[in-house]
VOGU-3710 file (C-alpha; in Angstrom, 3 decimals, decimal comma):
1> xxxxxxxxxx> -178,344/-24,425/59,294  -180,539/-24,094/56,284  -180,587/-26,453/53,486  -179,062/-23,762/51,234  -176,066/-23,290/53,351  -175,514/-27,017/53,426  -175,477/-26,968/49,751  -173,022/-24,216/49,528  -170,522/-25,537/51,946  -169,128/-28,226/49,659
11> xxxxxxxxxx> -168,762/-25,700/46,927  -167,052/-23,300/49,330  -164,874/-26,022/50,557  -163,971/-26,953/46,897  -163,336/-23,271/46,263  -161,076/-22,873/49,263  -159,163/-26,041/48,394  -158,786/-24,778/44,883  -157,440/-21,438/46,178  -155,060/-23,267/48,523
21> xxxxxxxxxx> -153,780/-25,439/45,617  -153,339/-22,433/43,465  -151,436/-20,516/46,138  -149,422/-23,581/46,891  -148,448/-23,930/43,247  -147,572/-20,251/43,037  -145,541/-20,567/46,197  -143,832/-23,591/44,986  -143,065/-21,955/41,630  -141,722/-18,858/43,297
31> xxxxxxxxxx> -139,433/-20,813/45,613  -138,174/-22,864/42,730  -137,361/-19,698/40,748  -135,421/-18,123/43,671  -133,359/-21,170/44,161  -132,218/-21,195/40,502  -131,198/-17,628/40,576  -129,573/-17,446/43,904  -128,379/-20,983/44,597  -124,645/-20,595/45,179
41> xxxxxxxxxx> -122,472/-21,973/42,449  -120,453/-24,896/43,542  -116,937/-23,580/44,119  -114,622/-26,217/42,703  -112,062/-27,351/45,031  -109,022/-25,115/44,523  -106,328/-26,882/42,759  -102,892/-26,375/44,010  -101,210/-23,614/42,082  -98,950/-24,814/39,357
51> xxxxxxxxxx> -95,649/-24,061/40,667  -94,078/-21,672/38,256  -90,380/-22,015/38,846  -88,771/-18,945/39,711  -87,658/-17,168/36,721  -84,097/-18,165/36,221  -82,239/-15,299/34,781  -80,806/-16,507/31,560  -77,309/-15,455/31,954  -76,527/-13,374/28,939
61> xxxxxxxxxx> -72,880/-12,915/28,614  -71,845/-9,347/28,203  -71,296/-8,950/24,468  -67,692/-9,106/23,771  -66,358/-7,028/20,946  -65,490/-9,333/18,067  -61,979/-8,272/17,157  -61,619/-7,260/13,588  -59,136/-9,380/11,808  -55,713/-7,769/11,955
71> xxxxxxxxxx> -54,708/-7,010/8,539  -50,999/-6,989/7,765  -49,672/-3,596/7,250  -49,250/-2,625/3,678  -45,482/-2,370/3,087  -44,390/1,010/1,998  -41,471/2,066/-0,021  -38,338/2,404/2,084  -36,364/5,539/2,191  -32,659/6,208/2,497
81> xxxxxxxxxx> -31,717/3,021/0,774  -30,980/1,851/-2,794  -32,887/-0,654/-4,839  -31,104/-3,001/-7,241  -31,336/-6,699/-8,229  -28,736/-8,900/-9,897  -29,641/-11,819/-12,113  -27,574/-14,803/-11,039  -28,966/-17,728/-13,114  -31,924/-19,557/-14,615
91> xxxxxxxxxx> -32,574/-22,237/-12,051  -35,128/-23,998/-14,212  -36,200/-23,801/-17,874  -33,213/-22,460/-19,661  -33,939/-20,163/-22,538  -35,115/-22,122/-25,548  -36,244/-25,144/-23,522  -38,632/-27,271/-25,466  -41,929/-27,897/-23,546  -44,811/-30,058/-24,642
101> xxxxxxxxxx> -47,874/-28,211/-25,791  -50,237/-27,362/-22,828  -47,890/-28,603/-20,222  -47,745/-26,606/-16,984  -44,133/-25,790/-15,861  -42,434/-23,598/-13,247  -39,848/-21,039/-14,273  -37,383/-20,134/-11,568  -34,757/-17,347/-11,636  -32,140/-16,804/-8,979
111> xxxxxxxxxx> -31,650/-13,088/-8,076  -29,574/-11,247/-5,568  -30,752/-8,202/-3,674  -27,965/-5,967/-4,802  -29,226/-2,854/-3,120  -29,551/-1,700/0,477  -33,366/-1,899/0,777  -34,876/-5,138/2,140  -37,381/-6,769/-0,226  -40,705/-7,653/1,313
121> xxxxxxxxxx> -44,196/-8,676/0,167  -44,669/-5,113/-1,173  -42,160/-5,873/-3,862  -43,710/-7,762/-6,785  -42,749/-9,541/-9,940  -45,050/-8,224/-12,698  -45,879/-9,633/-16,180  -45,266/-6,757/-18,609  -45,237/-8,128/-22,209  -44,845/-11,009/-24,427
131> xxxxxxxxxx> -46,687/-14,318/-24,335  -48,809/-14,491/-21,139  -48,736/-18,333/-20,881  -51,356/-18,143/-18,105  -49,000/-16,168/-15,814  -50,411/-14,246/-12,965  -50,430/-10,559/-13,296  -48,056/-10,313/-10,382  -46,622/-12,230/-7,452  -45,156/-10,913/-4,175
141> xxxxxxxxxx> -41,496/-11,349/-3,383  -40,384/-13,137/-0,190  -38,413/-11,132/2,281  -34,849/-10,814/1,145  -32,260/-8,723/2,960  -29,455/-6,970/1,075  -26,815/-9,324/-0,408  -29,065/-12,383/0,014  -30,255/-14,444/-2,942  -33,875/-15,279/-3,825
151> xxxxxxxxxx> -35,174/-18,075/-6,022  -38,278/-16,430/-7,669  -40,686/-18,750/-9,382  -43,769/-18,423/-11,524  -46,092/-21,184/-12,819  -46,726/-21,058/-16,491  -48,459/-23,174/-19,139  -46,959/-23,880/-22,589  -49,309/-22,716/-25,491  -51,234/-25,354/-27,427
161> xxxxxxxxxx> -49,598/-24,359/-30,742  -46,036/-24,888/-31,966  -43,714/-21,966/-31,947  -41,268/-19,886/-29,911  -42,729/-17,953/-26,877  -41,388/-15,419/-24,511  -42,838/-13,719/-21,377  -41,159/-10,647/-19,813  -41,289/-9,577/-16,208  -40,045/-6,707/-14,068
171> xxxxxxxxxx> -39,793/-6,108/-10,342  -41,506/-3,126/-8,710  -41,240/-1,793/-5,256  -44,233/-0,959/-3,056  -44,547/2,453/-4,687  -44,702/0,912/-8,153  -41,208/1,995/-9,158  -39,231/-0,415/-11,344  -36,303/-2,049/-9,605  -33,352/-2,429/-12,137
181> xxxxxxxxxx> -32,075/-5,956/-12,642  -28,379/-5,372/-13,307  -28,152/-3,314/-16,418  -31,655/-4,153/-17,562  -35,094/-3,716/-16,149  -36,591/-7,105/-16,869  -36,156/-10,859/-16,769  -37,850/-13,429/-19,083  -38,961/-16,943/-19,768  -38,373/-18,231/-23,284
191> xxxxxxxxxx> -39,505/-21,625/-24,544  -40,248/-23,511/-27,724  -43,223/-25,735/-28,247  -43,421/-28,605/-30,757  -40,778/-29,509/-33,412  -39,664/-26,463/-35,296  -37,857/-26,802/-38,598  -36,502/-23,414/-37,980  -37,153/-20,613/-35,681  -39,653/-18,038/-36,977
201> xxxxxxxxxx> -37,005/-15,350/-37,199  -33,544/-15,611/-38,656  -31,946/-14,259/-35,527  -33,398/-17,130/-33,444  -31,183/-19,781/-35,037  -27,867/-20,132/-33,449  -24,758/-22,135/-34,574  -25,115/-25,808/-33,865  -22,002/-25,609/-31,631  -20,887/-22,048/-31,392
211> xxxxxxxxxx> -18,304/-22,901/-28,769  -16,432/-25,186/-31,173  -16,120/-22,725/-34,069  -16,829/-19,233/-32,732  -18,638/-18,536/-36,007  -22,390/-18,147/-36,666  -24,158/-20,265/-39,178  -23,746/-18,585/-42,699  -26,758/-17,004/-44,103  -28,855/-17,422/-40,944
221> xxxxxxxxxx> -27,359/-15,167/-38,244  -24,204/-13,115/-38,796  -23,512/-10,653/-36,000  -20,555/-8,258/-36,621  -17,485/-8,339/-34,386  -15,739/-5,209/-33,189  -12,131/-5,528/-32,070  -11,730/-1,931/-30,937  -14,129/-2,251/-27,797  -12,617/-5,677/-27,139
231> xxxxxxxxxx> -9,171/-4,235/-26,779  -10,621/-1,435/-24,643  -12,098/-3,953/-22,218  -8,766/-5,757/-21,862  -7,076/-2,455/-21,156  -9,638/-1,426/-18,552  -9,470/-4,791/-16,791  -5,657/-4,825/-16,673  -5,571/-1,217/-15,357  -7,896/-2,275/-12,459
241> xxxxxxxxxx> -5,696/-5,348/-11,801  -2,590/-3,166/-11,695  -4,239/-0,744/-9,261  -4,855/-3,755/-6,935  -1,330/-5,029/-7,212  -2,216/-7,881/-9,648  -0,414/-8,924/-12,877  -1,943/-8,078/-16,220  -3,810/-10,754/-18,181  -2,497/-11,891/-21,576
251> xxxxxxxxxx> -4,929/-12,049/-24,488  -5,337/-15,647/-25,706  -6,744/-16,573/-29,227  -8,445/-19,733/-28,011  -10,236/-17,860/-25,279  -11,148/-15,091/-27,841  -12,732/-17,885/-29,932  -14,666/-19,298/-26,979  -15,873/-15,757/-26,060  -16,859/-14,896/-29,543
261> xxxxxxxxxx> -18,770/-18,147/-29,845  -20,820/-17,253/-26,861  -21,402/-13,640/-27,675  -22,613/-14,741/-31,217  -24,795/-17,307/-29,575  -26,305/-14,716/-27,284  -26,968/-12,305/-30,196  -28,477/-14,914/-32,519  -30,784/-16,325/-29,749  -31,320/-13,044/-27,893
271> xxxxxxxxxx> -29,877/-14,607/-24,702  -28,444/-13,102/-21,593  -27,126/-16,171/-19,936  -23,932/-17,978/-19,232  -25,578/-21,135/-20,528  -25,330/-21,544/-24,382  -28,383/-22,305/-26,467  -26,977/-25,821/-26,733  -26,746/-26,116/-22,977  -22,933/-25,587/-22,860
281> xxxxxxxxxx> -21,150/-24,068/-19,964  -18,137/-21,744/-20,087  -15,831/-24,604/-19,166  -17,141/-26,786/-22,035  -16,788/-23,876/-24,540  -13,156/-23,268/-23,380  -12,372/-26,866/-23,708  -13,984/-27,107/-27,234  -11,849/-24,110/-28,344  -8,784/-26,102/-27,448
291> xxxxxxxxxx> -7,735/-24,417/-24,217  -6,677/-26,760/-21,361  -7,782/-24,768/-18,382  -7,160/-25,474/-14,676  -9,878/-22,842/-13,938  -12,135/-20,641/-16,126  -14,981/-18,198/-15,603  -16,954/-15,748/-17,673  -18,539/-12,383/-17,335  -21,119/-11,087/-19,761
301> xxxxxxxxxx> -22,930/-7,864/-20,572  -25,635/-6,780/-23,047  -27,083/-3,596/-24,449  -24,077/-1,436/-23,793  -20,465/-0,650/-24,738  -17,108/-1,396/-23,215  -17,108/1,414/-20,649  -20,634/0,772/-19,403  -19,856/-2,956/-19,119  -16,604/-2,394/-17,165
311> xxxxxxxxxx> -18,320/0,083/-14,817  -21,146/-2,245/-14,088  -18,800/-5,259/-13,486  -16,628/-3,280/-11,137  -19,725/-2,157/-9,084  -20,943/-5,737/-8,516  -18,975/-7,803/-6,086  -19,214/-11,049/-8,009  -17,939/-9,698/-11,302  -15,327/-7,513/-9,561
321> xxxxxxxxxx> -13,995/-10,596/-7,822  -13,710/-12,399/-11,154  -11,781/-9,531/-12,699  -9,407/-9,319/-9,743  -8,923/-12,930/-9,106  -5,152/-13,468/-8,800  -5,177/-16,993/-10,247  -6,194/-15,837/-13,726  -3,525/-15,612/-16,411  -5,306/-15,285/-19,792
331> xxxxxxxxxx> -8,248/-13,350/-21,209  -10,465/-13,651/-24,198  -13,129/-11,161/-25,378  -16,018/-11,475/-27,835  -18,301/-8,534/-28,719  -21,158/-9,242/-31,118  -23,404/-6,590/-32,622  -26,724/-7,483/-34,179  -28,971/-4,546/-34,980  -32,673/-5,256/-34,534
341> xxxxxxxxxx> -32,042/-7,937/-31,914  -33,262/-7,601/-28,281  -30,133/-5,964/-27,005  -28,039/-5,048/-30,075  -24,692/-5,617/-28,346  -23,578/-8,824/-26,541  -20,226/-8,918/-24,678  -18,517/-12,144/-23,356  -15,233/-12,084/-21,499  -13,491/-15,379/-20,628
351> xxxx> -10,874/-15,432/-17,766  -8,790/-18,582/-17,333  -5,569/-20,156/-16,274  -3,875/-23,180/-17,856
//
């Protein structure tokens, strides 16, 4: 081996070593790169599946139809029957009752179903005129069969000012037709409020005790009396009694006085009531006139003459029974006429026995 070759060998050896190192580095780099790309990703241990509970079918109830509220059938006007009412009495708040200003009160009338139709909620009591006194426009009637009585009430409030006040009402059937109340078409509530020195109109002041005198207060209210129709009424009543096998009634001056007193009272106070403006009853008026009665009763009529009154009385069972009562012996009649008043003519007939 030459000296030159010996010198080159270490260099070659160095060169070879260098090449080996380079290739080794390259190989190592390549192997590292392949591992990063292709090394399998660690698969996490599979977690047990979350148990989704089987879908429970939410039981939806089949929709049930919500029933519509059953509305009461609207009453309709009845056919093939007659409609009529009869005023029996003022149960509360007599005409002219003094009520404190602003006080709420209940007015009650007693009526009889005098027709052949049955009253039901389709029949109403309606405010028609006068002083409203906080009255409702209308109220339904309770069911009332023919010949039965009904206490009909309305709540009112007395006005805040002093004076005389009146509210008028009428009954209407389901078709809106007015039901007659006896020989009229309305009933009313009349009150006074406060202390009145005198009523606002002259005709509103009655005798202090008309039953005692039978005469109105001079210069205040002076209805005229008519003896002709009074005699006609007595004749009609006695004819009806004769036709029914009953004795005639004898006219009695004291009963005439009691009857005139009440007819004047009704005229001067525009009443249609058996109760006097001073609260008197027929028995008290008969006694005040000086007649000692074992029994007495009264029938009245307004806004008509003798024949109309008699016809109406005989077509109403209560009044017919009074006329044909066998126990009666005497009769007294008072007919007062007052033009410009509510009814014009006021008739009172007193039947009694000593």
